[in-house]
C-alpha positions as CSV (number, residue, x, y, z in Angstrom):
1,M,2.5,11.9,-18.5
2,K,-0.2,12.9,-16.1
3,P,-0.1,10.5,-13.1
4,Y,-2.8,8.2,-12.7
5,E,-4.7,8.6,-9.8
6,Y,-7.6,6.1,-8.3
7,S,-9.9,7.0,-5.7
8,I,-12.3,4.5,-3.8
9,Y,-14.7,5.3,-0.8
10,I,-15.0,2.7,1.8
11,A,-17.3,2.4,4.8
12,T,-14.8,2.0,7.5
13,T,-12.5,3.9,9.9
14,P,-9.3,5.5,9.1
15,E,-7.3,3.1,11.4
16,S,-8.9,-0.1,9.7
17,L,-8.2,1.3,6.4
18,W,-4.9,2.2,7.0
19,D,-3.9,-1.1,8.4
20,A,-5.6,-2.7,5.2
21,L,-3.5,-1.0,3.0
22,T,0.1,-1.1,5.0
23,S,-0.2,-4.2,6.9
24,G,1.4,-7.1,5.1
25,E,-0.7,-9.6,6.4
26,L,-4.0,-7.6,5.7
27,T,-3.0,-6.8,2.2
28,R,-3.3,-10.3,1.4
29,N,-6.8,-10.2,1.7
30,Y,-6.8,-7.3,-0.8
31,F,-4.1,-7.5,-3.5
32,F,-4.5,-11.1,-5.1
33,G,-2.7,-12.6,-2.3
34,M,0.3,-10.4,-2.4
35,K,1.9,-9.1,0.7
36,V,3.0,-5.1,1.0
37,E,6.4,-4.5,2.3
38,S,7.3,-1.1,3.5
39,D,8.6,0.9,6.7
40,W,6.0,3.7,5.0
41,E,8.7,6.6,5.5
42,E,8.6,9.3,2.4
43,G,11.2,8.2,0.1
44,S,11.4,4.5,1.4
45,K,11.1,1.7,-1.0
46,V,7.4,-0.5,-1.2
47,A,7.2,-3.6,-2.7
48,F,4.4,-6.1,-3.3
49,I,5.4,-9.4,-3.0
50,R,3.8,-12.6,-4.3
51,K,3.2,-16.1,-2.5
52,N,6.4,-17.5,-3.7
53,G,8.5,-14.6,-2.6
54,E,9.0,-12.7,-5.8
55,V,8.7,-9.1,-6.2
56,D,5.5,-8.3,-8.4
57,V,6.0,-4.4,-8.1
58,E,7.9,-2.0,-6.6
59,G,7.6,1.8,-6.0
60,E,8.7,4.6,-3.5
61,V,6.3,5.8,-0.6
62,V,5.6,9.8,-1.8
63,L,3.8,10.5,1.1
64,A,2.5,9.0,4.1
65,K,0.2,10.6,6.7
66,P,-1.1,7.9,8.8
67,Y,-5.0,7.6,8.8
68,E,-5.2,10.6,6.4
69,E,-3.3,10.2,2.9
70,L,-0.9,7.2,1.1
71,T,0.6,8.1,-2.0
72,F,3.4,5.8,-3.6
73,T,4.6,5.3,-7.0
């Protein structure tokens, strides 16, 4: 099965975009109120947590180059 790839283009700075994708407090604004949790080290767990504390989606960090590229399952 071919992996799904989704690309979007946003007029912002690399630092602001990285924070919006990796900061749990900021992801609530963009991911339907869910908080992301991870240490963003390659091979680490990434989880999106619902407002009630339940895990909605889990995955693994595949690639994390701050301000350049972020890939997770």
